[in-house]
PDB file of the backbone (N, CA, C, O) and the ligand in Angstrom, with CONECT records:
HET     ZN  A 101       1
ATOM      1  N   UNK A   1     -24.652  48.785  20.477  1.00  0.00           N
ATOM      2  CA  UNK A   1     -23.322  48.961  20.901  1.00  0.00           C
ATOM      3  C   UNK A   1     -22.334  47.892  20.339  1.00  0.00           C
ATOM      4  O   UNK A   1     -21.208  48.219  19.964  1.00  0.00           O
ATOM      5  N   UNK A   2     -22.756  46.689  20.292  1.00  0.00           N
ATOM      6  CA  UNK A   2     -22.055  45.536  19.735  1.00  0.00           C
ATOM      7  C   UNK A   2     -21.714  45.820  18.277  1.00  0.00           C
ATOM      8  O   UNK A   2     -20.589  45.645  17.807  1.00  0.00           O
ATOM      9  N   UNK A   3     -22.781  46.278  17.587  1.00  0.00           N
ATOM     10  CA  UNK A   3     -22.518  46.501  16.181  1.00  0.00           C
ATOM     11  C   UNK A   3     -21.450  47.620  15.889  1.00  0.00           C
ATOM     12  O   UNK A   3     -20.628  47.551  14.974  1.00  0.00           O
ATOM     13  N   UNK A   4     -21.568  48.686  16.804  1.00  0.00           N
ATOM     14  CA  UNK A   4     -20.549  49.725  16.656  1.00  0.00           C
ATOM     15  C   UNK A   4     -19.079  49.175  16.950  1.00  0.00           C
ATOM     16  O   UNK A   4     -18.108  49.559  16.298  1.00  0.00           O
ATOM     17  N   UNK A   5     -19.006  48.340  17.879  1.00  0.00           N
ATOM     18  CA  UNK A   5     -17.716  47.820  18.190  1.00  0.00           C
ATOM     19  C   UNK A   5     -17.161  46.873  17.035  1.00  0.00           C
ATOM     20  O   UNK A   5     -15.971  46.840  16.723  1.00  0.00           O
ATOM     21  N   UNK A   6     -18.112  46.140  16.463  1.00  0.00           N
ATOM     22  CA  UNK A   6     -17.842  45.304  15.353  1.00  0.00           C
ATOM     23  C   UNK A   6     -17.369  46.082  14.064  1.00  0.00           C
ATOM     24  O   UNK A   6     -16.430  45.692  13.372  1.00  0.00           O
ATOM     25  N   UNK A   7     -18.064  47.156  13.820  1.00  0.00           N
ATOM     26  CA  UNK A   7     -17.703  48.041  12.668  1.00  0.00           C
ATOM     27  C   UNK A   7     -16.369  48.691  13.022  1.00  0.00           C
ATOM     28  O   UNK A   7     -15.515  48.794  12.141  1.00  0.00           O
ATOM     29  N   UNK A   8     -16.155  49.098  14.157  1.00  0.00           N
ATOM     30  CA  UNK A   8     -14.820  49.687  14.623  1.00  0.00           C
ATOM     31  C   UNK A   8     -13.690  48.734  14.439  1.00  0.00           C
ATOM     32  O   UNK A   8     -12.599  49.119  14.020  1.00  0.00           O
ATOM     33  N   UNK A   9     -13.963  47.370  14.780  1.00  0.00           N
ATOM     34  CA  UNK A   9     -12.921  46.348  14.660  1.00  0.00           C
ATOM     35  C   UNK A   9     -12.651  46.142  13.217  1.00  0.00           C
ATOM     36  O   UNK A   9     -11.498  45.968  12.824  1.00  0.00           O
ATOM     37  N   UNK A  10     -13.730  46.155  12.362  1.00  0.00           N
ATOM     38  CA  UNK A  10     -13.475  45.795  10.886  1.00  0.00           C
ATOM     39  C   UNK A  10     -12.732  47.039  10.325  1.00  0.00           C
ATOM     40  O   UNK A  10     -11.808  46.853   9.533  1.00  0.00           O
ATOM     41  N   UNK A  11     -13.076  48.272  10.686  1.00  0.00           N
ATOM     42  CA  UNK A  11     -12.379  49.438  10.094  1.00  0.00           C
ATOM     43  C   UNK A  11     -10.843  49.452  10.456  1.00  0.00           C
ATOM     44  O   UNK A  11      -9.958  49.716   9.643  1.00  0.00           O
ATOM     45  N   UNK A  12     -10.639  49.125  11.818  1.00  0.00           N
ATOM     46  CA  UNK A  12      -9.236  49.004  12.215  1.00  0.00           C
ATOM     47  C   UNK A  12      -8.445  47.874  11.448  1.00  0.00           C
ATOM     48  O   UNK A  12      -7.303  48.039  11.020  1.00  0.00           O
ATOM     49  N   UNK A  13      -9.141  46.760  11.327  1.00  0.00           N
ATOM     50  CA  UNK A  13      -8.578  45.630  10.590  1.00  0.00           C
ATOM     51  C   UNK A  13      -8.179  46.052   9.204  1.00  0.00           C
ATOM     52  O   UNK A  13      -7.047  45.859   8.760  1.00  0.00           O
ATOM     53  N   UNK A  14      -9.175  46.651   8.519  1.00  0.00           N
ATOM     54  CA  UNK A  14      -8.963  47.021   7.187  1.00  0.00           C
ATOM     55  C   UNK A  14      -7.814  48.047   7.032  1.00  0.00           C
ATOM     56  O   UNK A  14      -7.050  47.983   6.068  1.00  0.00           O
ATOM     57  N   UNK A  15      -7.700  48.992   7.989  1.00  0.00           N
ATOM     58  CA  UNK A  15      -6.617  50.031   8.021  1.00  0.00           C
ATOM     59  C   UNK A  15      -5.279  49.328   8.214  1.00  0.00           C
ATOM     60  O   UNK A  15      -4.278  49.662   7.579  1.00  0.00           O
ATOM     61  N   UNK A  16      -5.294  48.314   9.136  1.00  0.00           N
ATOM     62  CA  UNK A  16      -3.940  47.606   9.289  1.00  0.00           C
ATOM     63  C   UNK A  16      -3.575  46.810   7.963  1.00  0.00           C
ATOM     64  O   UNK A  16      -2.430  46.822   7.511  1.00  0.00           O
ATOM     65  N   UNK A  17      -4.518  46.186   7.428  1.00  0.00           N
ATOM     66  CA  UNK A  17      -4.217  45.363   6.216  1.00  0.00           C
ATOM     67  C   UNK A  17      -3.802  46.253   5.129  1.00  0.00           C
ATOM     68  O   UNK A  17      -2.908  45.889   4.365  1.00  0.00           O
ATOM     69  N   UNK A  18      -4.396  47.428   4.992  1.00  0.00           N
ATOM     70  CA  UNK A  18      -3.993  48.373   3.979  1.00  0.00           C
ATOM     71  C   UNK A  18      -2.580  48.856   4.084  1.00  0.00           C
ATOM     72  O   UNK A  18      -1.825  48.996   3.122  1.00  0.00           O
ATOM     73  N   UNK A  19      -2.287  49.099   5.340  1.00  0.00           N
ATOM     74  CA  UNK A  19      -0.874  49.663   5.685  1.00  0.00           C
ATOM     75  C   UNK A  19       0.125  48.476   5.333  1.00  0.00           C
ATOM     76  O   UNK A  19       1.174  48.738   4.743  1.00  0.00           O
ATOM     77  N   UNK A  20      -0.194  47.179   5.690  1.00  0.00           N
ATOM     78  CA  UNK A  20       0.711  46.133   5.479  1.00  0.00           C
ATOM     79  C   UNK A  20       0.914  45.925   3.969  1.00  0.00           C
ATOM     80  O   UNK A  20       2.038  45.675   3.533  1.00  0.00           O
ATOM     81  N   UNK A  21      -0.215  46.030   3.122  1.00  0.00           N
ATOM     82  CA  UNK A  21      -0.175  45.820   1.718  1.00  0.00           C
ATOM     83  C   UNK A  21       0.677  46.953   1.128  1.00  0.00           C
ATOM     84  O   UNK A  21       1.547  46.706   0.293  1.00  0.00           O
ATOM     85  N   UNK A  22       0.426  48.186   1.563  1.00  0.00           N
ATOM     86  CA  UNK A  22       1.259  49.273   0.999  1.00  0.00           C
ATOM     87  C   UNK A  22       2.775  49.130   1.191  1.00  0.00           C
ATOM     88  O   UNK A  22       3.608  49.415   0.332  1.00  0.00           O
ATOM     89  N   UNK A  23       3.049  48.629   2.482  1.00  0.00           N
ATOM     90  CA  UNK A  23       4.575  48.533   2.845  1.00  0.00           C
ATOM     91  C   UNK A  23       5.091  47.378   1.963  1.00  0.00           C
ATOM     92  O   UNK A  23       6.194  47.451   1.423  1.00  0.00           O
ATOM     93  N   UNK A  24       4.266  46.290   1.823  1.00  0.00           N
ATOM     94  CA  UNK A  24       4.745  45.190   0.951  1.00  0.00           C
ATOM     95  C   UNK A  24       4.955  45.579  -0.538  1.00  0.00           C
ATOM     96  O   UNK A  24       5.905  45.144  -1.189  1.00  0.00           O
ATOM     97  N   UNK A  25       4.007  46.433  -1.047  1.00  0.00           N
ATOM     98  CA  UNK A  25       4.212  46.828  -2.463  1.00  0.00           C
ATOM     99  C   UNK A  25       5.266  47.873  -2.656  1.00  0.00           C
ATOM    100  O   UNK A  25       5.838  47.961  -3.742  1.00  0.00           O
ATOM    101  N   UNK A  26       5.531  48.613  -1.729  1.00  0.00           N
ATOM    102  CA  UNK A  26       6.539  49.623  -1.827  1.00  0.00           C
ATOM    103  C   UNK A  26       7.938  48.985  -1.654  1.00  0.00           C
ATOM    104  O   UNK A  26       8.854  49.476  -2.313  1.00  0.00           O
ATOM    105  N   UNK A  27       8.187  47.976  -0.863  1.00  0.00           N
ATOM    106  CA  UNK A  27       9.507  47.495  -0.501  1.00  0.00           C
ATOM    107  C   UNK A  27      10.066  46.838  -1.807  1.00  0.00           C
ATOM    108  O   UNK A  27      11.139  47.305  -2.190  1.00  0.00           O
ATOM    109  N   UNK A  28       9.542  45.880  -2.520  1.00  0.00           N
ATOM    110  CA  UNK A  28      10.177  45.378  -3.714  1.00  0.00           C
ATOM    111  C   UNK A  28      10.494  46.285  -4.789  1.00  0.00           C
ATOM    112  O   UNK A  28      11.473  46.069  -5.503  1.00  0.00           O
ATOM    113  N   UNK A  29       9.669  47.383  -4.979  1.00  0.00           N
ATOM    114  CA  UNK A  29      10.028  48.404  -5.937  1.00  0.00           C
ATOM    115  C   UNK A  29      11.243  49.161  -5.559  1.00  0.00           C
ATOM    116  O   UNK A  29      12.073  49.458  -6.417  1.00  0.00           O
ATOM    117  N   UNK A  30      11.376  49.465  -4.399  1.00  0.00           N
ATOM    118  CA  UNK A  30      12.476  50.333  -4.013  1.00  0.00           C
ATOM    119  C   UNK A  30      13.880  49.486  -3.918  1.00  0.00           C
ATOM    120  O   UNK A  30      14.969  49.984  -4.201  1.00  0.00           O
ATOM    121  N   UNK A  31      13.712  48.272  -3.524  1.00  0.00           N
ATOM    122  CA  UNK A  31      14.933  47.492  -3.375  1.00  0.00           C
ATOM    123  C   UNK A  31      15.683  47.221  -4.737  1.00  0.00           C
ATOM    124  O   UNK A  31      16.896  47.407  -4.830  1.00  0.00           O
ATOM    125  N   UNK A  32      14.909  46.771  -5.794  1.00  0.00           N
ATOM    126  CA  UNK A  32      15.689  46.533  -7.073  1.00  0.00           C
ATOM    127  C   UNK A  32      16.289  47.806  -7.675  1.00  0.00           C
ATOM    128  O   UNK A  32      17.338  47.783  -8.319  1.00  0.00           O
ATOM    129  N   UNK A  33      15.527  49.005  -7.423  1.00  0.00           N
ATOM    130  CA  UNK A  33      16.000  50.279  -7.932  1.00  0.00           C
ATOM    131  C   UNK A  33      17.265  50.620  -7.212  1.00  0.00           C
ATOM    132  O   UNK A  33      18.229  51.068  -7.833  1.00  0.00           O
ATOM    133  N   UNK A  34      17.293  50.416  -5.893  1.00  0.00           N
ATOM    134  CA  UNK A  34      18.469  50.731  -5.123  1.00  0.00           C
ATOM    135  C   UNK A  34      19.697  49.838  -5.559  1.00  0.00           C
ATOM    136  O   UNK A  34      20.839  50.297  -5.608  1.00  0.00           O
ATOM    137  N   UNK A  35      19.403  48.617  -5.852  1.00  0.00           N
ATOM    138  CA  UNK A  35      20.612  47.785  -6.270  1.00  0.00           C
ATOM    139  C   UNK A  35      21.138  48.203  -7.602  1.00  0.00           C
ATOM    140  O   UNK A  35      22.344  48.254  -7.840  1.00  0.00           O
ATOM    141  N   UNK A  36      20.100  48.534  -8.561  1.00  0.00           N
ATOM    142  CA  UNK A  36      20.650  48.890  -9.861  1.00  0.00           C
ATOM    143  C   UNK A  36      21.327  50.240  -9.986  1.00  0.00           C
ATOM    144  O   UNK A  36      22.313  50.410 -10.703  1.00  0.00           O
ATOM    145  N   UNK A  37      20.735  51.237  -9.229  1.00  0.00           N
ATOM    146  CA  UNK A  37      21.378  52.616  -9.274  1.00  0.00           C
ATOM    147  C   UNK A  37      22.620  52.604  -8.379  1.00  0.00           C
ATOM    148  O   UNK A  37      23.658  53.174  -8.717  1.00  0.00           O
ATOM    149  N   UNK A  38      22.483  51.939  -7.227  1.00  0.00           N
ATOM    150  CA  UNK A  38      23.729  51.967  -6.263  1.00  0.00           C
ATOM    151  C   UNK A  38      24.433  50.600  -6.387  1.00  0.00           C
ATOM    152  O   UNK A  38      24.714  49.986  -5.358  1.00  0.00           O
ATOM    153  N   UNK A  39      24.732  50.096  -7.603  1.00  0.00           N
ATOM    154  CA  UNK A  39      25.484  48.868  -7.704  1.00  0.00           C
ATOM    155  C   UNK A  39      26.852  49.033  -7.177  1.00  0.00           C
ATOM    156  O   UNK A  39      27.382  50.138  -7.060  1.00  0.00           O
ATOM    157  N   UNK A  40      27.409  47.929  -6.863  1.00  0.00           N
ATOM    158  CA  UNK A  40      28.781  47.939  -6.402  1.00  0.00           C
ATOM    159  C   UNK A  40      29.697  48.488  -7.426  1.00  0.00           C
ATOM    160  O   UNK A  40      29.603  48.113  -8.594  1.00  0.00           O
ATOM    161  N   UNK A  41      30.638  49.415  -7.024  1.00  0.00           N
ATOM    162  CA  UNK A  41      31.444  50.004  -7.900  1.00  0.00           C
ATOM    163  C   UNK A  41      32.420  48.934  -8.595  1.00  0.00           C
ATOM    164  O   UNK A  41      32.963  48.064  -7.915  1.00  0.00           O
ATOM    165  N   UNK A  42      32.602  49.029  -9.874  1.00  0.00           N
ATOM    166  CA  UNK A  42      33.471  48.125 -10.550  1.00  0.00           C
ATOM    167  C   UNK A  42      34.765  48.731 -10.829  1.00  0.00           C
ATOM    168  O   UNK A  42      34.873  49.919 -11.133  1.00  0.00           O
ATOM    169  N   UNK A  43      35.744  47.934 -10.730  1.00  0.00           N
ATOM    170  CA  UNK A  43      37.174  48.521 -10.990  1.00  0.00           C
ATOM    171  C   UNK A  43      37.249  48.781 -12.510  1.00  0.00           C
ATOM    172  O   UNK A  43      36.829  47.970 -13.335  1.00  0.00           O
ATOM    173  N   UNK A  44      37.844  50.033 -12.843  1.00  0.00           N
ATOM    174  CA  UNK A  44      38.011  50.357 -14.233  1.00  0.00           C
ATOM    175  C   UNK A  44      39.323  49.835 -14.741  1.00  0.00           C
ATOM    176  O   UNK A  44      40.348  50.031 -14.087  1.00  0.00           O
ATOM    177  N   UNK A  45      39.341  49.163 -15.902  1.00  0.00           N
ATOM    178  CA  UNK A  45      40.424  48.627 -16.552  1.00  0.00           C
ATOM    179  C   UNK A  45      40.844  49.470 -17.742  1.00  0.00           C
ATOM    180  O   UNK A  45      40.042  50.222 -18.296  1.00  0.00           O
ATOM    181  N   UNK A  46      42.099  49.342 -18.130  1.00  0.00           N
ATOM    182  CA  UNK A  46      42.594  50.137 -19.370  1.00  0.00           C
ATOM    183  C   UNK A  46      42.865  49.171 -20.415  1.00  0.00           C
ATOM    184  O   UNK A  46      43.577  48.188 -20.204  1.00  0.00           O
ATOM    185  N   UNK A  47      42.271  49.437 -21.647  1.00  0.00           N
ATOM    186  CA  UNK A  47      42.534  48.724 -22.825  1.00  0.00           C
ATOM    187  C   UNK A  47      44.038  48.787 -23.150  1.00  0.00           C
ATOM    188  O   UNK A  47      44.609  49.873 -23.252  1.00  0.00           O
ATOM    189  N   UNK A  48      44.683  47.595 -23.313  1.00  0.00           N
ATOM    190  CA  UNK A  48      46.196  47.616 -23.585  1.00  0.00           C
ATOM    191  C   UNK A  48      46.431  48.224 -24.981  1.00  0.00           C
ATOM    192  O   UNK A  48      47.556  48.642 -25.256  1.00  0.00           O
ATOM    193  N   UNK A  49      45.502  48.290 -25.812  1.00  0.00           N
ATOM    194  CA  UNK A  49      45.784  48.707 -27.122  1.00  0.00           C
ATOM    195  C   UNK A  49      45.633  50.288 -27.312  1.00  0.00           C
ATOM    196  O   UNK A  49      46.535  50.992 -27.767  1.00  0.00           O
ATOM    197  N   UNK A  50      44.464  50.725 -26.932  1.00  0.00           N
ATOM    198  CA  UNK A  50      44.129  52.172 -27.110  1.00  0.00           C
ATOM    199  C   UNK A  50      44.106  52.963 -25.806  1.00  0.00           C
ATOM    200  O   UNK A  50      44.088  54.192 -25.880  1.00  0.00           O
ATOM    201  N   UNK A  51      44.106  52.339 -24.582  1.00  0.00           N
ATOM    202  CA  UNK A  51      44.181  53.095 -23.386  1.00  0.00           C
ATOM    203  C   UNK A  51      42.794  53.499 -22.953  1.00  0.00           C
ATOM    204  O   UNK A  51      42.675  54.306 -22.031  1.00  0.00           O
ATOM    205  N   UNK A  52      41.769  53.008 -23.538  1.00  0.00           N
ATOM    206  CA  UNK A  52      40.326  53.279 -23.070  1.00  0.00           C
ATOM    207  C   UNK A  52      40.088  52.732 -21.804  1.00  0.00           C
ATOM    208  O   UNK A  52      40.445  51.575 -21.583  1.00  0.00           O
ATOM    209  N   UNK A  53      39.493  53.454 -20.874  1.00  0.00           N
ATOM    210  CA  UNK A  53      39.061  52.978 -19.631  1.00  0.00           C
ATOM    211  C   UNK A  53      37.703  52.376 -19.693  1.00  0.00           C
ATOM    212  O   UNK A  53      36.799  53.006 -20.242  1.00  0.00           O
ATOM    213  N   UNK A  54      37.481  51.153 -19.149  1.00  0.00           N
ATOM    214  CA  UNK A  54      36.163  50.467 -19.236  1.00  0.00           C
ATOM    215  C   UNK A  54      35.990  49.707 -18.026  1.00  0.00           C
ATOM    216  O   UNK A  54      36.958  49.384 -17.337  1.00  0.00           O
ATOM    217  N   UNK A  55      34.660  49.369 -17.699  1.00  0.00           N
ATOM    218  CA  UNK A  55      34.388  48.669 -16.463  1.00  0.00           C
ATOM    219  C   UNK A  55      34.902  47.120 -16.662  1.00  0.00           C
ATOM    220  O   UNK A  55      34.987  46.604 -17.776  1.00  0.00           O
ATOM    221  N   UNK A  56      35.211  46.495 -15.526  1.00  0.00           N
ATOM    222  CA  UNK A  56      35.695  45.142 -15.728  1.00  0.00           C
ATOM    223  C   UNK A  56      34.900  44.204 -16.396  1.00  0.00           C
ATOM    224  O   UNK A  56      35.412  43.283 -17.032  1.00  0.00           O
ATOM    225  N   UNK A  57      33.410  44.397 -16.283  1.00  0.00           N
ATOM    226  CA  UNK A  57      32.562  43.474 -16.859  1.00  0.00           C
ATOM    227  C   UNK A  57      32.698  43.509 -18.439  1.00  0.00           C
ATOM    228  O   UNK A  57      32.558  42.485 -19.107  1.00  0.00           O
ATOM    229  N   UNK A  58      32.963  44.679 -18.966  1.00  0.00           N
ATOM    230  CA  UNK A  58      32.988  44.965 -20.446  1.00  0.00           C
ATOM    231  C   UNK A  58      34.400  44.693 -21.084  1.00  0.00           C
ATOM    232  O   UNK A  58      34.572  44.689 -22.302  1.00  0.00           O
ATOM    233  N   UNK A  59      35.364  44.474 -20.194  1.00  0.00           N
ATOM    234  CA  UNK A  59      36.713  44.238 -20.693  1.00  0.00           C
ATOM    235  C   UNK A  59      36.904  42.828 -21.170  1.00  0.00           C
ATOM    236  O   UNK A  59      36.456  41.885 -20.517  1.00  0.00           O
ATOM    237  N   UNK A  60      37.617  42.649 -22.393  1.00  0.00           N
ATOM    238  CA  UNK A  60      37.890  41.349 -22.856  1.00  0.00           C
ATOM    239  C   UNK A  60      39.355  41.027 -22.471  1.00  0.00           C
ATOM    240  O   UNK A  60      40.283  41.755 -22.822  1.00  0.00           O
ATOM    241  N   UNK A  61      39.524  39.896 -21.726  1.00  0.00           N
ATOM    242  CA  UNK A  61      40.924  39.494 -21.396  1.00  0.00           C
ATOM    243  C   UNK A  61      41.625  38.934 -22.622  1.00  0.00           C
ATOM    244  O   UNK A  61      41.003  38.275 -23.455  1.00  0.00           O
ATOM    245  N   UNK A  62      42.861  39.186 -22.724  1.00  0.00           N
ATOM    246  CA  UNK A  62      43.647  38.706 -23.831  1.00  0.00           C
ATOM    247  C   UNK A  62      45.122  38.606 -23.395  1.00  0.00           C
ATOM    248  O   UNK A  62      45.452  38.846 -22.233  1.00  0.00           O
ATOM    249  N   UNK A  63      45.996  38.247 -24.346  1.00  0.00           N
ATOM    250  CA  UNK A  63      47.413  38.105 -24.075  1.00  0.00           C
ATOM    251  C   UNK A  63      47.981  39.634 -23.859  1.00  0.00           C
ATOM    252  O   UNK A  63      47.803  40.501 -24.714  1.00  0.00           O
ATOM    253  N   UNK A  64      48.589  39.841 -22.794  1.00  0.00           N
ATOM    254  CA  UNK A  64      49.143  41.115 -22.511  1.00  0.00           C
ATOM    255  C   UNK A  64      48.222  42.112 -21.875  1.00  0.00           C
ATOM    256  O   UNK A  64      48.582  43.288 -21.816  1.00  0.00           O
ATOM    257  N   UNK A  65      47.085  41.745 -21.405  1.00  0.00           N
ATOM    258  CA  UNK A  65      46.148  42.606 -20.733  1.00  0.00           C
ATOM    259  C   UNK A  65      44.736  42.395 -21.136  1.00  0.00           C
ATOM    260  O   UNK A  65      44.353  41.344 -21.650  1.00  0.00           O
ATOM    261  N   UNK A  66      43.943  43.447 -20.887  1.00  0.00           N
ATOM    262  CA  UNK A  66      42.478  43.483 -21.234  1.00  0.00           C
ATOM    263  C   UNK A  66      42.310  44.544 -22.375  1.00  0.00           C
ATOM    264  O   UNK A  66      43.102  45.463 -22.583  1.00  0.00           O
ATOM    265  N   UNK A  67      41.215  44.297 -23.053  1.00  0.00           N
ATOM    266  CA  UNK A  67      40.918  45.094 -24.235  1.00  0.00           C
ATOM    267  C   UNK A  67      39.475  45.583 -24.319  1.00  0.00           C
ATOM    268  O   UNK A  67      38.552  44.976 -23.777  1.00  0.00           O
ATOM    269  N   UNK A  68      39.325  46.650 -24.988  1.00  0.00           N
ATOM    270  CA  UNK A  68      37.842  47.219 -25.085  1.00  0.00           C
ATOM    271  C   UNK A  68      37.119  46.401 -26.104  1.00  0.00           C
ATOM    272  O   UNK A  68      35.889  46.432 -26.067  1.00  0.00           O
ATOM    273  N   UNK A  69      37.662  45.739 -26.929  1.00  0.00           N
ATOM    274  CA  UNK A  69      36.979  44.961 -28.032  1.00  0.00           C
ATOM    275  C   UNK A  69      37.864  43.888 -28.665  1.00  0.00           C
ATOM    276  O   UNK A  69      39.067  43.783 -28.427  1.00  0.00           O
ATOM    277  N   UNK A  70      37.189  43.119 -29.472  1.00  0.00           N
ATOM    278  CA  UNK A  70      37.914  41.972 -30.042  1.00  0.00           C
ATOM    279  C   UNK A  70      38.891  42.563 -31.070  1.00  0.00           C
ATOM    280  O   UNK A  70      40.006  42.060 -31.215  1.00  0.00           O
ATOM    281  N   UNK A  71      38.495  43.601 -31.769  1.00  0.00           N
ATOM    282  CA  UNK A  71      39.412  44.185 -32.786  1.00  0.00           C
ATOM    283  C   UNK A  71      40.742  44.696 -32.228  1.00  0.00           C
ATOM    284  O   UNK A  71      41.805  44.621 -32.844  1.00  0.00           O
ATOM    285  N   UNK A  72      40.586  45.240 -30.966  1.00  0.00           N
ATOM    286  CA  UNK A  72      41.870  45.811 -30.391  1.00  0.00           C
ATOM    287  C   UNK A  72      42.673  44.573 -29.843  1.00  0.00           C
ATOM    288  O   UNK A  72      43.903  44.548 -29.873  1.00  0.00           O
ATOM    289  N   UNK A  73      41.934  43.586 -29.360  1.00  0.00           N
ATOM    290  CA  UNK A  73      42.709  42.407 -28.816  1.00  0.00           C
ATOM    291  C   UNK A  73      43.546  41.781 -29.988  1.00  0.00           C
ATOM    292  O   UNK A  73      44.704  41.393 -29.833  1.00  0.00           O
ATOM    293  N   UNK A  74      42.886  41.718 -31.124  1.00  0.00           N
ATOM    294  CA  UNK A  74      43.540  41.157 -32.305  1.00  0.00           C
ATOM    295  C   UNK A  74      44.696  41.937 -32.776  1.00  0.00           C
ATOM    296  O   UNK A  74      45.762  41.418 -33.107  1.00  0.00           O
ATOM    297  N   UNK A  75      44.443  43.246 -32.794  1.00  0.00           N
ATOM    298  CA  UNK A  75      45.493  44.224 -33.249  1.00  0.00           C
ATOM    299  C   UNK A  75      46.598  44.192 -32.305  1.00  0.00           C
ATOM    300  O   UNK A  75      47.754  44.190 -32.728  1.00  0.00           O
ATOM    301  N   UNK A  76      46.334  44.168 -31.034  1.00  0.00           N
ATOM    302  CA  UNK A  76      47.517  44.175 -30.074  1.00  0.00           C
ATOM    303  C   UNK A  76      48.274  42.896 -30.162  1.00  0.00           C
ATOM    304  O   UNK A  76      49.500  42.901 -30.047  1.00  0.00           O
ATOM    305  N   UNK A  77      47.563  41.741 -30.372  1.00  0.00           N
ATOM    306  CA  UNK A  77      48.248  40.446 -30.333  1.00  0.00           C
ATOM    307  C   UNK A  77      49.113  40.386 -31.641  1.00  0.00           C
ATOM    308  O   UNK A  77      50.212  39.834 -31.616  1.00  0.00           O
ATOM    309  N   UNK A  78      48.628  40.940 -32.753  1.00  0.00           N
ATOM    310  CA  UNK A  78      49.376  40.959 -33.958  1.00  0.00           C
ATOM    311  C   UNK A  78      50.643  41.775 -33.865  1.00  0.00           C
ATOM    312  O   UNK A  78      51.713  41.331 -34.281  1.00  0.00           O
ATOM    313  N   UNK A  79      50.520  42.952 -33.325  1.00  0.00           N
ATOM    314  CA  UNK A  79      51.654  43.797 -33.057  1.00  0.00           C
ATOM    315  C   UNK A  79      52.583  43.239 -32.126  1.00  0.00           C
ATOM    316  O   UNK A  79      53.790  43.459 -32.234  1.00  0.00           O
ATOM    317  N   UNK A  80      52.073  42.492 -31.167  1.00  0.00           N
ATOM    318  CA  UNK A  80      52.914  41.834 -30.138  1.00  0.00           C
ATOM    319  C   UNK A  80      53.672  40.724 -30.831  1.00  0.00           C
ATOM    320  O   UNK A  80      54.818  40.468 -30.463  1.00  0.00           O
ATOM    321  N   UNK A  81      53.091  40.042 -31.824  1.00  0.00           N
ATOM    322  CA  UNK A  81      53.811  38.928 -32.513  1.00  0.00           C
ATOM    323  C   UNK A  81      55.001  39.396 -33.232  1.00  0.00           C
ATOM    324  O   UNK A  81      56.038  38.736 -33.303  1.00  0.00           O
ATOM    325  N   UNK A  82      54.810  40.669 -33.819  1.00  0.00           N
ATOM    326  CA  UNK A  82      55.909  41.220 -34.730  1.00  0.00           C
ATOM    327  C   UNK A  82      57.117  41.468 -33.795  1.00  0.00           C
ATOM    328  O   UNK A  82      58.243  41.124 -34.154  1.00  0.00           O
ATOM    329  N   UNK A  83      56.903  42.045 -32.635  1.00  0.00           N
ATOM    330  CA  UNK A  83      58.034  42.436 -31.801  1.00  0.00           C
ATOM    331  C   UNK A  83      58.977  41.203 -31.549  1.00  0.00           C
ATOM    332  O   UNK A  83      59.992  41.332 -30.863  1.00  0.00           O
TER     333      UNK A  83
HETATM  334 ZN    ZN A 101      40.865  49.655 -27.194  1.00  0.00          ZN2+
END
């Protein structure tokens, strides 16, 4: 009878440990995926030269606004100097 209780206790313990390990293994995988797919929405900015809409992280700040790239920033600043 003692042996049966011991085996039952071991089985229950293994079952609990397995559940905890599964929960721990599943949690880190789902959390980064959630943050990357459901990232905070970024404000969209407009290139002052061509009017392209782009996320704030990709916009290049310059004189007279933000730009989609270095070429457009240079082009805008050159045309701005002429005026
Ligand atoms: Zn542009």
